[in-house]
PDB file of N, CA, C and O in Angstrom:
ATOM      1  N   MET A   1     -73.783 107.593-125.971  1.00  0.00           N
ATOM      2  CA  MET A   1     -72.604 107.236-125.202  1.00  0.00           C
ATOM      3  C   MET A   1     -71.375 107.752-125.967  1.00  0.00           C
ATOM      4  O   MET A   1     -71.176 107.409-127.133  1.00  0.00           O
ATOM      5  N   ASN A   2     -70.556 108.574-125.305  1.00  0.00           N
ATOM      6  CA  ASN A   2     -69.372 109.065-126.004  1.00  0.00           C
ATOM      7  C   ASN A   2     -68.310 107.973-126.090  1.00  0.00           C
ATOM      8  O   ASN A   2     -68.408 106.944-125.422  1.00  0.00           O
ATOM      9  N   ASP A   3     -67.297 108.208-126.918  1.00  0.00           N
ATOM     10  CA  ASP A   3     -66.303 107.158-127.184  1.00  0.00           C
ATOM     11  C   ASP A   3     -65.505 106.757-125.944  1.00  0.00           C
ATOM     12  O   ASP A   3     -65.148 105.588-125.798  1.00  0.00           O
ATOM     13  N   THR A   4     -65.222 107.697-125.057  1.00  0.00           N
ATOM     14  CA  THR A   4     -64.474 107.363-123.849  1.00  0.00           C
ATOM     15  C   THR A   4     -65.262 106.404-122.971  1.00  0.00           C
ATOM     16  O   THR A   4     -64.717 105.421-122.469  1.00  0.00           O
ATOM     17  N   VAL A   5     -66.534 106.689-122.790  1.00  0.00           N
ATOM     18  CA  VAL A   5     -67.402 105.823-121.996  1.00  0.00           C
ATOM     19  C   VAL A   5     -67.593 104.489-122.711  1.00  0.00           C
ATOM     20  O   VAL A   5     -67.582 103.435-122.075  1.00  0.00           O
ATOM     21  N   LEU A   6     -67.768 104.532-124.024  1.00  0.00           N
ATOM     22  CA  LEU A   6     -67.950 103.311-124.807  1.00  0.00           C
ATOM     23  C   LEU A   6     -66.724 102.408-124.698  1.00  0.00           C
ATOM     24  O   LEU A   6     -66.861 101.198-124.524  1.00  0.00           O
ATOM     25  N   LYS A   7     -65.550 102.976-124.798  1.00  0.00           N
ATOM     26  CA  LYS A   7     -64.321 102.189-124.673  1.00  0.00           C
ATOM     27  C   LYS A   7     -64.245 101.518-123.309  1.00  0.00           C
ATOM     28  O   LYS A   7     -63.927 100.333-123.212  1.00  0.00           O
ATOM     29  N   ALA A   8     -64.536 102.272-122.261  1.00  0.00           N
ATOM     30  CA  ALA A   8     -64.493 101.708-120.908  1.00  0.00           C
ATOM     31  C   ALA A   8     -65.525 100.593-120.754  1.00  0.00           C
ATOM     32  O   ALA A   8     -65.256  99.570-120.123  1.00  0.00           O
ATOM     33  N   TYR A   9     -66.699 100.796-121.330  1.00  0.00           N
ATOM     34  CA  TYR A   9     -67.755  99.781-121.251  1.00  0.00           C
ATOM     35  C   TYR A   9     -67.340  98.500-121.978  1.00  0.00           C
ATOM     36  O   TYR A   9     -67.536  97.398-121.466  1.00  0.00           O
ATOM     37  N   ILE A  10     -66.771  98.653-123.162  1.00  0.00           N
ATOM     38  CA  ILE A  10     -66.339  97.486-123.949  1.00  0.00           C
ATOM     39  C   ILE A  10     -65.248  96.724-123.195  1.00  0.00           C
ATOM     40  O   ILE A  10     -65.282  95.495-123.137  1.00  0.00           O
ATOM     41  N   LEU A  11     -64.288  97.438-122.623  1.00  0.00           N
ATOM     42  CA  LEU A  11     -63.232  96.765-121.857  1.00  0.00           C
ATOM     43  C   LEU A  11     -63.804  96.051-120.635  1.00  0.00           C
ATOM     44  O   LEU A  11     -63.375  94.946-120.304  1.00  0.00           O
ATOM     45  N   ALA A  12     -64.768  96.678-119.965  1.00  0.00           N
ATOM     46  CA  ALA A  12     -65.394  96.052-118.798  1.00  0.00           C
ATOM     47  C   ALA A  12     -66.167  94.798-119.207  1.00  0.00           C
ATOM     48  O   ALA A  12     -66.115  93.784-118.512  1.00  0.00           O
ATOM     49  N   GLN A  13     -66.879  94.864-120.326  1.00  0.00           N
ATOM     50  CA  GLN A  13     -67.613  93.696-120.808  1.00  0.00           C
ATOM     51  C   GLN A  13     -66.653  92.577-121.185  1.00  0.00           C
ATOM     52  O   GLN A  13     -66.914  91.409-120.898  1.00  0.00           O
ATOM     53  N   ALA A  14     -65.551  92.927-121.823  1.00  0.00           N
ATOM     54  CA  ALA A  14     -64.574  91.916-122.229  1.00  0.00           C
ATOM     55  C   ALA A  14     -63.981  91.205-121.016  1.00  0.00           C
ATOM     56  O   ALA A  14     -63.623  90.030-121.103  1.00  0.00           O
ATOM     57  N   GLU A  15     -63.875  91.897-119.899  1.00  0.00           N
ATOM     58  CA  GLU A  15     -63.365  91.270-118.678  1.00  0.00           C
ATOM     59  C   GLU A  15     -64.267  90.128-118.219  1.00  0.00           C
ATOM     60  O   GLU A  15     -63.819  89.229-117.508  1.00  0.00           O
ATOM     61  N   LEU A  16     -65.533  90.159-118.624  1.00  0.00           N
ATOM     62  CA  LEU A  16     -66.466  89.092-118.257  1.00  0.00           C
ATOM     63  C   LEU A  16     -66.263  87.844-119.104  1.00  0.00           C
ATOM     64  O   LEU A  16     -66.731  86.764-118.745  1.00  0.00           O
ATOM     65  N   GLY A  17     -65.569  87.988-120.222  1.00  0.00           N
ATOM     66  CA  GLY A  17     -65.320  86.854-121.114  1.00  0.00           C
ATOM     67  C   GLY A  17     -64.188  85.985-120.588  1.00  0.00           C
ATOM     68  O   GLY A  17     -63.595  86.272-119.548  1.00  0.00           O
ATOM     69  N   SER A  18     -63.904  84.935-121.313  1.00  0.00           N
ATOM     70  CA  SER A  18     -62.870  83.988-120.912  1.00  0.00           C
ATOM     71  C   SER A  18     -61.524  84.377-121.502  1.00  0.00           C
ATOM     72  O   SER A  18     -61.459  85.086-122.506  1.00  0.00           O
ATOM     73  N   ARG A  19     -60.470  83.917-120.884  1.00  0.00           N
ATOM     74  CA  ARG A  19     -59.118  84.147-121.400  1.00  0.00           C
ATOM     75  C   ARG A  19     -58.628  82.962-122.218  1.00  0.00           C
ATOM     76  O   ARG A  19     -57.452  82.904-122.576  1.00  0.00           O
ATOM     77  N   ILE A  20     -59.502  82.026-122.517  1.00  0.00           N
ATOM     78  CA  ILE A  20     -59.106  80.834-123.266  1.00  0.00           C
ATOM     79  C   ILE A  20     -58.509  81.207-124.617  1.00  0.00           C
ATOM     80  O   ILE A  20     -57.521  80.611-125.046  1.00  0.00           O
ATOM     81  N   TYR A  21     -59.103  82.191-125.289  1.00  0.00           N
ATOM     82  CA  TYR A  21     -58.674  82.551-126.641  1.00  0.00           C
ATOM     83  C   TYR A  21     -57.770  83.777-126.667  1.00  0.00           C
ATOM     84  O   TYR A  21     -57.477  84.289-127.748  1.00  0.00           O
ATOM     85  N   GLY A  22     -57.328  84.255-125.537  1.00  0.00           N
ATOM     86  CA  GLY A  22     -56.450  85.411-125.488  1.00  0.00           C
ATOM     87  C   GLY A  22     -56.916  86.419-124.468  1.00  0.00           C
ATOM     88  O   GLY A  22     -58.003  86.293-123.904  1.00  0.00           O
ATOM     89  N   THR A  23     -56.099  87.409-124.236  1.00  0.00           N
ATOM     90  CA  THR A  23     -56.426  88.401-123.216  1.00  0.00           C
ATOM     91  C   THR A  23     -56.902  89.724-123.808  1.00  0.00           C
ATOM     92  O   THR A  23     -57.315  90.612-123.063  1.00  0.00           O
ATOM     93  N   ASN A  24     -56.855  89.873-125.125  1.00  0.00           N
ATOM     94  CA  ASN A  24     -57.365  91.113-125.702  1.00  0.00           C
ATOM     95  C   ASN A  24     -58.879  91.016-125.910  1.00  0.00           C
ATOM     96  O   ASN A  24     -59.461  89.941-125.760  1.00  0.00           O
ATOM     97  N   VAL A  25     -59.499  92.116-126.247  1.00  0.00           N
ATOM     98  CA  VAL A  25     -60.957  92.163-126.386  1.00  0.00           C
ATOM     99  C   VAL A  25     -61.457  91.147-127.401  1.00  0.00           C
ATOM    100  O   VAL A  25     -62.424  90.433-127.136  1.00  0.00           O
ATOM    101  N   CYS A  26     -60.816  91.075-128.554  1.00  0.00           N
ATOM    102  CA  CYS A  26     -61.287  90.144-129.593  1.00  0.00           C
ATOM    103  C   CYS A  26     -61.191  88.697-129.134  1.00  0.00           C
ATOM    104  O   CYS A  26     -62.062  87.891-129.462  1.00  0.00           O
ATOM    105  N   GLY A  27     -60.168  88.357-128.396  1.00  0.00           N
ATOM    106  CA  GLY A  27     -60.025  86.994-127.913  1.00  0.00           C
ATOM    107  C   GLY A  27     -61.014  86.633-126.826  1.00  0.00           C
ATOM    108  O   GLY A  27     -61.353  85.462-126.656  1.00  0.00           O
ATOM    109  N   ARG A  28     -61.477  87.624-126.090  1.00  0.00           N
ATOM    110  CA  ARG A  28     -62.353  87.348-124.957  1.00  0.00           C
ATOM    111  C   ARG A  28     -63.833  87.334-125.322  1.00  0.00           C
ATOM    112  O   ARG A  28     -64.673  87.096-124.455  1.00  0.00           O
ATOM    113  N   ILE A  29     -64.170  87.583-126.584  1.00  0.00           N
ATOM    114  CA  ILE A  29     -65.587  87.547-126.975  1.00  0.00           C
ATOM    115  C   ILE A  29     -65.955  86.266-127.702  1.00  0.00           C
ATOM    116  O   ILE A  29     -67.090  86.120-128.155  1.00  0.00           O
ATOM    117  N   TYR A  30     -65.016  85.332-127.823  1.00  0.00           N
ATOM    118  CA  TYR A  30     -65.300  84.057-128.482  1.00  0.00           C
ATOM    119  C   TYR A  30     -65.983  83.087-127.527  1.00  0.00           C
ATOM    120  O   TYR A  30     -65.861  83.203-126.308  1.00  0.00           O
ATOM    121  N   GLY A  31     -66.693  82.144-128.093  1.00  0.00           N
ATOM    122  CA  GLY A  31     -67.271  81.049-127.330  1.00  0.00           C
ATOM    123  C   GLY A  31     -68.702  81.297-126.885  1.00  0.00           C
ATOM    124  O   GLY A  31     -69.156  82.440-126.837  1.00  0.00           O
ATOM    125  N   PRO A  32     -69.413  80.219-126.559  1.00  0.00           N
ATOM    126  CA  PRO A  32     -70.821  80.326-126.174  1.00  0.00           C
ATOM    127  C   PRO A  32     -71.027  81.035-124.840  1.00  0.00           C
ATOM    128  O   PRO A  32     -72.093  81.602-124.601  1.00  0.00           O
ATOM    129  N   TYR A  33     -70.025  81.008-123.975  1.00  0.00           N
ATOM    130  CA  TYR A  33     -70.122  81.659-122.671  1.00  0.00           C
ATOM    131  C   TYR A  33     -70.124  83.181-122.792  1.00  0.00           C
ATOM    132  O   TYR A  33     -70.515  83.871-121.851  1.00  0.00           O
ATOM    133  N   ALA A  34     -69.694  83.712-123.933  1.00  0.00           N
ATOM    134  CA  ALA A  34     -69.576  85.159-124.120  1.00  0.00           C
ATOM    135  C   ALA A  34     -70.707  85.747-124.956  1.00  0.00           C
ATOM    136  O   ALA A  34     -70.615  86.898-125.383  1.00  0.00           O
ATOM    137  N   LYS A  35     -71.768  84.987-125.198  1.00  0.00           N
ATOM    138  CA  LYS A  35     -72.826  85.517-126.072  1.00  0.00           C
ATOM    139  C   LYS A  35     -73.499  86.743-125.471  1.00  0.00           C
ATOM    140  O   LYS A  35     -73.859  87.661-126.208  1.00  0.00           O
ATOM    141  N   GLN A  36     -73.677  86.784-124.160  1.00  0.00           N
ATOM    142  CA  GLN A  36     -74.285  87.963-123.537  1.00  0.00           C
ATOM    143  C   GLN A  36     -73.335  89.157-123.608  1.00  0.00           C
ATOM    144  O   GLN A  36     -73.773  90.294-123.787  1.00  0.00           O
ATOM    145  N   VAL A  37     -72.050  88.901-123.469  1.00  0.00           N
ATOM    146  CA  VAL A  37     -71.040  89.955-123.599  1.00  0.00           C
ATOM    147  C   VAL A  37     -71.101  90.553-124.998  1.00  0.00           C
ATOM    148  O   VAL A  37     -71.120  91.773-125.160  1.00  0.00           O
ATOM    149  N   ARG A  38     -71.131  89.686-126.007  1.00  0.00           N
ATOM    150  CA  ARG A  38     -71.198  90.170-127.393  1.00  0.00           C
ATOM    151  C   ARG A  38     -72.474  90.967-127.634  1.00  0.00           C
ATOM    152  O   ARG A  38     -72.440  92.005-128.296  1.00  0.00           O
ATOM    153  N   GLN A  39     -73.594  90.494-127.105  1.00  0.00           N
ATOM    154  CA  GLN A  39     -74.859  91.209-127.293  1.00  0.00           C
ATOM    155  C   GLN A  39     -74.802  92.580-126.618  1.00  0.00           C
ATOM    156  O   GLN A  39     -75.291  93.563-127.175  1.00  0.00           O
ATOM    157  N   ASN A  40     -74.210  92.652-125.426  1.00  0.00           N
ATOM    158  CA  ASN A  40     -74.090  93.933-124.726  1.00  0.00           C
ATOM    159  C   ASN A  40     -73.212  94.912-125.501  1.00  0.00           C
ATOM    160  O   ASN A  40     -73.518  96.103-125.567  1.00  0.00           O
ATOM    161  N   ILE A  41     -72.136  94.421-126.081  1.00  0.00           N
ATOM    162  CA  ILE A  41     -71.251  95.282-126.871  1.00  0.00           C
ATOM    163  C   ILE A  41     -71.978  95.786-128.116  1.00  0.00           C
ATOM    164  O   ILE A  41     -71.885  96.966-128.453  1.00  0.00           O
ATOM    165  N   MET A  42     -72.699  94.900-128.797  1.00  0.00           N
ATOM    166  CA  MET A  42     -73.451  95.323-129.991  1.00  0.00           C
ATOM    167  C   MET A  42     -74.520  96.350-129.619  1.00  0.00           C
ATOM    168  O   MET A  42     -74.738  97.310-130.358  1.00  0.00           O
ATOM    169  N   ARG A  43     -75.181  96.159-128.489  1.00  0.00           N
ATOM    170  CA  ARG A  43     -76.191  97.121-128.041  1.00  0.00           C
ATOM    171  C   ARG A  43     -75.547  98.478-127.799  1.00  0.00           C
ATOM    172  O   ARG A  43     -76.116  99.508-128.161  1.00  0.00           O
ATOM    173  N   ALA A  44     -74.367  98.488-127.192  1.00  0.00           N
ATOM    174  CA  ALA A  44     -73.661  99.741-126.940  1.00  0.00           C
ATOM    175  C   ALA A  44     -73.226 100.410-128.239  1.00  0.00           C
ATOM    176  O   ALA A  44     -73.281 101.634-128.352  1.00  0.00           O
ATOM    177  N   LEU A  45     -72.798  99.625-129.213  1.00  0.00           N
ATOM    178  CA  LEU A  45     -72.344 100.182-130.493  1.00  0.00           C
ATOM    179  C   LEU A  45     -73.491 100.726-131.332  1.00  0.00           C
ATOM    180  O   LEU A  45     -73.360 101.778-131.958  1.00  0.00           O
ATOM    181  N   THR A  46     -74.624 100.008-131.348  1.00  0.00           N
ATOM    182  CA  THR A  46     -75.723 100.385-132.236  1.00  0.00           C
ATOM    183  C   THR A  46     -76.804 101.218-131.557  1.00  0.00           C
ATOM    184  O   THR A  46     -77.559 101.926-132.223  1.00  0.00           O
ATOM    185  N   GLY A  47     -76.874 101.130-130.229  1.00  0.00           N
ATOM    186  CA  GLY A  47     -77.934 101.836-129.513  1.00  0.00           C
ATOM    187  C   GLY A  47     -79.255 101.101-129.560  1.00  0.00           C
ATOM    188  O   GLY A  47     -80.278 101.643-129.141  1.00  0.00           O
ATOM    189  N   GLN A  48     -79.256  99.879-130.060  1.00  0.00           N
ATOM    190  CA  GLN A  48     -80.473  99.074-130.166  1.00  0.00           C
ATOM    191  C   GLN A  48     -80.196  97.682-129.629  1.00  0.00           C
ATOM    192  O   GLN A  48     -79.053  97.226-129.610  1.00  0.00           O
ATOM    193  N   LYS A  49     -81.266  97.004-129.189  1.00  0.00           N
ATOM    194  CA  LYS A  49     -81.103  95.619-128.772  1.00  0.00           C
ATOM    195  C   LYS A  49     -80.959  94.774-130.031  1.00  0.00           C
ATOM    196  O   LYS A  49     -81.820  94.798-130.911  1.00  0.00           O
ATOM    197  N   VAL A  50     -79.879  94.038-130.105  1.00  0.00           N
ATOM    198  CA  VAL A  50     -79.570  93.201-131.256  1.00  0.00           C
ATOM    199  C   VAL A  50     -79.777  91.745-130.833  1.00  0.00           C
ATOM    200  O   VAL A  50     -79.309  91.350-129.766  1.00  0.00           O
ATOM    201  N   PRO A  51     -80.471  90.935-131.651  1.00  0.00           N
ATOM    202  CA  PRO A  51     -80.662  89.531-131.280  1.00  0.00           C
ATOM    203  C   PRO A  51     -79.327  88.799-131.149  1.00  0.00           C
ATOM    204  O   PRO A  51     -78.376  89.082-131.877  1.00  0.00           O
ATOM    205  N   VAL A  52     -79.274  87.869-130.225  1.00  0.00           N
ATOM    206  CA  VAL A  52     -78.051  87.085-130.012  1.00  0.00           C
ATOM    207  C   VAL A  52     -77.605  86.424-131.311  1.00  0.00           C
ATOM    208  O   VAL A  52     -76.408  86.262-131.550  1.00  0.00           O
ATOM    209  N   SER A  53     -78.561  86.044-132.143  1.00  0.00           N
ATOM    210  CA  SER A  53     -78.219  85.384-133.408  1.00  0.00           C
ATOM    211  C   SER A  53     -77.431  86.295-134.347  1.00  0.00           C
ATOM    212  O   SER A  53     -76.793  85.808-135.280  1.00  0.00           O
ATOM    213  N   LYS A  54     -77.465  87.598-134.118  1.00  0.00           N
ATOM    214  CA  LYS A  54     -76.723  88.555-134.945  1.00  0.00           C
ATOM    215  C   LYS A  54     -75.468  89.056-134.241  1.00  0.00           C
ATOM    216  O   LYS A  54     -74.829  90.004-134.699  1.00  0.00           O
ATOM    217  N   CYS A  55     -75.116  88.420-133.126  1.00  0.00           N
ATOM    218  CA  CYS A  55     -73.996  88.883-132.306  1.00  0.00           C
ATOM    219  C   CYS A  55     -72.881  87.852-132.215  1.00  0.00           C
ATOM    220  O   CYS A  55     -72.330  87.621-131.139  1.00  0.00           O
ATOM    221  N   GLY A  56     -72.552  87.241-133.328  1.00  0.00           N
ATOM    222  CA  GLY A  56     -71.436  86.304-133.337  1.00  0.00           C
ATOM    223  C   GLY A  56     -70.125  87.046-133.125  1.00  0.00           C
ATOM    224  O   GLY A  56     -70.062  88.265-133.278  1.00  0.00           O
ATOM    225  N   ALA A  57     -69.093  86.314-132.777  1.00  0.00           N
ATOM    226  CA  ALA A  57     -67.794  86.928-132.502  1.00  0.00           C
ATOM    227  C   ALA A  57     -67.276  87.714-133.708  1.00  0.00           C
ATOM    228  O   ALA A  57     -66.743  88.812-133.546  1.00  0.00           O
ATOM    229  N   ASN A  58     -67.427  87.167-134.899  1.00  0.00           N
ATOM    230  CA  ASN A  58     -66.954  87.868-136.102  1.00  0.00           C
ATOM    231  C   ASN A  58     -67.750  89.134-136.357  1.00  0.00           C
ATOM    232  O   ASN A  58     -67.173  90.158-136.724  1.00  0.00           O
ATOM    233  N   ALA A  59     -69.064  89.087-136.171  1.00  0.00           N
ATOM    234  CA  ALA A  59     -69.908  90.263-136.385  1.00  0.00           C
ATOM    235  C   ALA A  59     -69.543  91.376-135.404  1.00  0.00           C
ATOM    236  O   ALA A  59     -69.458  92.544-135.785  1.00  0.00           O
ATOM    237  N   VAL A  60     -69.330  91.010-134.147  1.00  0.00           N
ATOM    238  CA  VAL A  60     -68.971  92.010-133.140  1.00  0.00           C
ATOM    239  C   VAL A  60     -67.593  92.582-133.438  1.00  0.00           C
ATOM    240  O   VAL A  60     -67.384  93.793-133.359  1.00  0.00           O
ATOM    241  N   ARG A  61     -66.665  91.713-133.777  1.00  0.00           N
ATOM    242  CA  ARG A  61     -65.312  92.175-134.100  1.00  0.00           C
ATOM    243  C   ARG A  61     -65.347  93.162-135.267  1.00  0.00           C
ATOM    244  O   ARG A  61     -64.719  94.219-135.203  1.00  0.00           O
ATOM    245  N   GLU A  62     -66.072  92.824-136.326  1.00  0.00           N
ATOM    246  CA  GLU A  62     -66.163  93.724-137.487  1.00  0.00           C
ATOM    247  C   GLU A  62     -66.862  95.031-137.131  1.00  0.00           C
ATOM    248  O   GLU A  62     -66.480  96.092-137.625  1.00  0.00           O
ATOM    249  N   ALA A  63     -67.880  94.964-136.280  1.00  0.00           N
ATOM    250  CA  ALA A  63     -68.573  96.185-135.838  1.00  0.00           C
ATOM    251  C   ALA A  63     -67.624  97.072-135.033  1.00  0.00           C
ATOM    252  O   ALA A  63     -67.646  98.294-135.179  1.00  0.00           O
ATOM    253  N   LEU A  64     -66.803  96.474-134.195  1.00  0.00           N
ATOM    254  CA  LEU A  64     -65.809  97.240-133.439  1.00  0.00           C
ATOM    255  C   LEU A  64     -64.783  97.872-134.381  1.00  0.00           C
ATOM    256  O   LEU A  64     -64.431  99.041-134.224  1.00  0.00           O
ATOM    257  N   PHE A  65     -64.308  97.103-135.353  1.00  0.00           N
ATOM    258  CA  PHE A  65     -63.359  97.651-136.332  1.00  0.00           C
ATOM    259  C   PHE A  65     -63.969  98.837-137.068  1.00  0.00           C
ATOM    260  O   PHE A  65     -63.315  99.864-137.247  1.00  0.00           O
ATOM    261  N   ALA A  66     -65.208  98.698-137.488  1.00  0.00           N
ATOM    262  CA  ALA A  66     -65.872  99.773-138.230  1.00  0.00           C
ATOM    263  C   ALA A  66     -66.086 101.006-137.349  1.00  0.00           C
ATOM    264  O   ALA A  66     -65.820 102.129-137.779  1.00  0.00           O
ATOM    265  N   HIS A  67     -66.556 100.805-136.139  1.00  0.00           N
ATOM    266  CA  HIS A  67     -66.855 101.938-135.255  1.00  0.00           C
ATOM    267  C   HIS A  67     -65.603 102.737-134.911  1.00  0.00           C
ATOM    268  O   HIS A  67     -65.629 103.967-134.895  1.00  0.00           O
ATOM    269  N   PHE A  68     -64.520 102.039-134.639  1.00  0.00           N
ATOM    270  CA  PHE A  68     -63.291 102.717-134.231  1.00  0.00           C
ATOM    271  C   PHE A  68     -62.326 102.940-135.395  1.00  0.00           C
ATOM    272  O   PHE A  68     -61.166 103.292-135.181  1.00  0.00           O
ATOM    273  N   ALA A  69     -62.801 102.738-136.627  1.00  0.00           N
ATOM    274  CA  ALA A  69     -62.043 103.009-137.853  1.00  0.00           C
ATOM    275  C   ALA A  69     -60.660 102.350-137.828  1.00  0.00           C
ATOM    276  O   ALA A  69     -59.644 102.999-138.079  1.00  0.00           O
ATOM    277  N   VAL A  70     -60.642 101.064-137.523  1.00  0.00           N
ATOM    278  CA  VAL A  70     -59.384 100.307-137.526  1.00  0.00           C
ATOM    279  C   VAL A  70     -58.996 100.057-138.981  1.00  0.00           C
ATOM    280  O   VAL A  70     -59.786  99.499-139.743  1.00  0.00           O
ATOM    281  N   PRO A  71     -57.793 100.464-139.373  1.00  0.00           N
ATOM    282  CA  PRO A  71     -57.391 100.317-140.781  1.00  0.00           C
ATOM    283  C   PRO A  71     -57.295  98.855-141.217  1.00  0.00           C
ATOM    284  O   PRO A  71     -57.015  97.966-140.414  1.00  0.00           O
ATOM    285  N   ALA A  72     -57.533  98.635-142.497  1.00  0.00           N
ATOM    286  CA  ALA A  72     -57.460  97.285-143.067  1.00  0.00           C
ATOM    287  C   ALA A  72     -56.022  96.781-143.011  1.00  0.00           C
ATOM    288  O   ALA A  72     -55.085  97.495-143.367  1.00  0.00           O
ATOM    289  N   ASP A  73     -55.867  95.565-142.568  1.00  0.00           N
ATOM    290  CA  ASP A  73     -54.573  94.895-142.478  1.00  0.00           C
ATOM    291  C   ASP A  73     -54.876  93.439-142.178  1.00  0.00           C
ATOM    292  O   ASP A  73     -56.032  93.029-142.276  1.00  0.00           O
ATOM    293  N   CYS A  74     -53.896  92.658-141.824  1.00  0.00           N
ATOM    294  CA  CYS A  74     -54.172  91.277-141.440  1.00  0.00           C
ATOM    295  C   CYS A  74     -54.913  91.291-140.097  1.00  0.00           C
ATOM    296  O   CYS A  74     -54.840  92.267-139.350  1.00  0.00           O
ATOM    297  N   LEU A  75     -55.610  90.221-139.806  1.00  0.00           N
ATOM    298  CA  LEU A  75     -56.479  90.176-138.630  1.00  0.00           C
ATOM    299  C   LEU A  75     -55.720  90.423-137.328  1.00  0.00           C
ATOM    300  O   LEU A  75     -56.212  91.142-136.459  1.00  0.00           O
ATOM    301  N   ALA A  76     -54.553  89.850-137.182  1.00  0.00           N
ATOM    302  CA  ALA A  76     -53.785  90.027-135.943  1.00  0.00           C
ATOM    303  C   ALA A  76     -53.427  91.495-135.715  1.00  0.00           C
ATOM    304  O   ALA A  76     -53.505  91.988-134.590  1.00  0.00           O
ATOM    305  N   VAL A  77     -53.042  92.178-136.765  1.00  0.00           N
ATOM    306  CA  VAL A  77     -52.683  93.597-136.655  1.00  0.00           C
ATOM    307  C   VAL A  77     -53.930  94.426-136.336  1.00  0.00           C
ATOM    308  O   VAL A  77     -53.871  95.348-135.522  1.00  0.00           O
ATOM    309  N   ARG A  78     -55.049  94.101-136.972  1.00  0.00           N
ATOM    310  CA  ARG A  78     -56.293  94.837-136.708  1.00  0.00           C
ATOM    311  C   ARG A  78     -56.742  94.640-135.257  1.00  0.00           C
ATOM    312  O   ARG A  78     -57.165  95.590-134.598  1.00  0.00           O
ATOM    313  N   GLU A  79     -56.647  93.402-134.767  1.00  0.00           N
ATOM    314  CA  GLU A  79     -57.041  93.146-133.382  1.00  0.00           C
ATOM    315  C   GLU A  79     -56.143  93.898-132.409  1.00  0.00           C
ATOM    316  O   GLU A  79     -56.625  94.434-131.412  1.00  0.00           O
ATOM    317  N   GLN A  80     -54.849  93.943-132.685  1.00  0.00           N
ATOM    318  CA  GLN A  80     -53.937  94.683-131.812  1.00  0.00           C
ATOM    319  C   GLN A  80     -54.202  96.182-131.899  1.00  0.00           C
ATOM    320  O   GLN A  80     -54.131  96.883-130.890  1.00  0.00           O
ATOM    321  N   SER A  81     -54.507  96.678-133.097  1.00  0.00           N
ATOM    322  CA  SER A  81     -54.830  98.095-133.258  1.00  0.00           C
ATOM    323  C   SER A  81     -56.084  98.456-132.466  1.00  0.00           C
ATOM    324  O   SER A  81     -56.136  99.501-131.819  1.00  0.00           O
ATOM    325  N   LEU A  82     -57.082  97.594-132.520  1.00  0.00           N
ATOM    326  CA  LEU A  82     -58.306  97.826-131.744  1.00  0.00           C
ATOM    327  C   LEU A  82     -57.997  97.845-130.252  1.00  0.00           C
ATOM    328  O   LEU A  82     -58.476  98.717-129.528  1.00  0.00           O
ATOM    329  N   GLN A  83     -57.204  96.895-129.796  1.00  0.00           N
ATOM    330  CA  GLN A  83     -56.834  96.849-128.377  1.00  0.00           C
ATOM    331  C   GLN A  83     -56.112  98.134-127.978  1.00  0.00           C
ATOM    332  O   GLN A  83     -56.367  98.682-126.906  1.00  0.00           O
ATOM    333  N   ASP A  84     -55.220  98.610-128.828  1.00  0.00           N
ATOM    334  CA  ASP A  84     -54.492  99.849-128.545  1.00  0.00           C
ATOM    335  C   ASP A  84     -55.436 101.044-128.484  1.00  0.00           C
ATOM    336  O   ASP A  84     -55.280 101.915-127.628  1.00  0.00           O
ATOM    337  N   ILE A  85     -56.407 101.088-129.379  1.00  0.00           N
ATOM    338  CA  ILE A  85     -57.387 102.176-129.370  1.00  0.00           C
ATOM    339  C   ILE A  85     -58.202 102.143-128.084  1.00  0.00           C
ATOM    340  O   ILE A  85     -58.403 103.174-127.443  1.00  0.00           O
ATOM    341  N   LEU A  86     -58.667 100.964-127.713  1.00  0.00           N
ATOM    342  CA  LEU A  86     -59.529 100.839-126.536  1.00  0.00           C
ATOM    343  C   LEU A  86     -58.783 101.148-125.236  1.00  0.00           C
ATOM    344  O   LEU A  86     -59.366 101.688-124.296  1.00  0.00           O
ATOM    345  N   THR A  87     -57.514 100.812-125.187  1.00  0.00           N
ATOM    346  CA  THR A  87     -56.750 101.037-123.963  1.00  0.00           C
ATOM    347  C   THR A  87     -55.990 102.358-123.945  1.00  0.00           C
ATOM    348  O   THR A  87     -55.312 102.676-122.968  1.00  0.00           O
ATOM    349  N   GLY A  88     -56.105 103.129-125.030  1.00  0.00           N
ATOM    350  CA  GLY A  88     -55.458 104.436-125.073  1.00  0.00           C
ATOM    351  C   GLY A  88     -54.002 104.393-125.479  1.00  0.00           C
ATOM    352  O   GLY A  88     -53.289 105.381-125.304  1.00  0.00           O
ATOM    353  N   ARG A  89     -53.542 103.286-126.012  1.00  0.00           N
ATOM    354  CA  ARG A  89     -52.132 103.186-126.435  1.00  0.00           C
ATOM    355  C   ARG A  89     -51.927 103.526-127.904  1.00  0.00           C
ATOM    356  O   ARG A  89     -50.798 103.504-128.394  1.00  0.00           O
ATOM    357  N   ALA A  90     -53.015 103.842-128.613  1.00  0.00           N
ATOM    358  CA  ALA A  90     -52.900 104.156-130.044  1.00  0.00           C
ATOM    359  C   ALA A  90     -52.233 105.501-130.218  1.00  0.00           C
ATOM    360  O   ALA A  90     -52.318 106.378-129.359  1.00  0.00           O
ATOM    361  N   GLU A  91     -51.574 105.642-131.337  1.00  0.00           N
ATOM    362  CA  GLU A  91     -50.859 106.900-131.644  1.00  0.00           C
ATOM    363  C   GLU A  91     -51.820 108.024-131.863  1.00  0.00           C
ATOM    364  O   GLU A  91     -51.401 109.151-132.130  1.00  0.00           O
TER     365      GLU A  91
END
């Protein structure tokens, strides 16, 4: 899966999550209702089926940061940088 398709897939999966914790991708993968969303994102990132037990919100967030080479900074800045990358607003 190329990065353009992967980005669209991740954004589509995040739309299935809740807005309780925010409207960006990282906020929408929290909670027990989003475990299938997180597993689908991990499967897309790794190309393998990953057990739900390995698909916590923090693990998925870190995998997204690593895949899209989000620079180290405070968590809020990293989450916004990831959102910008996924939506095409990054520099």
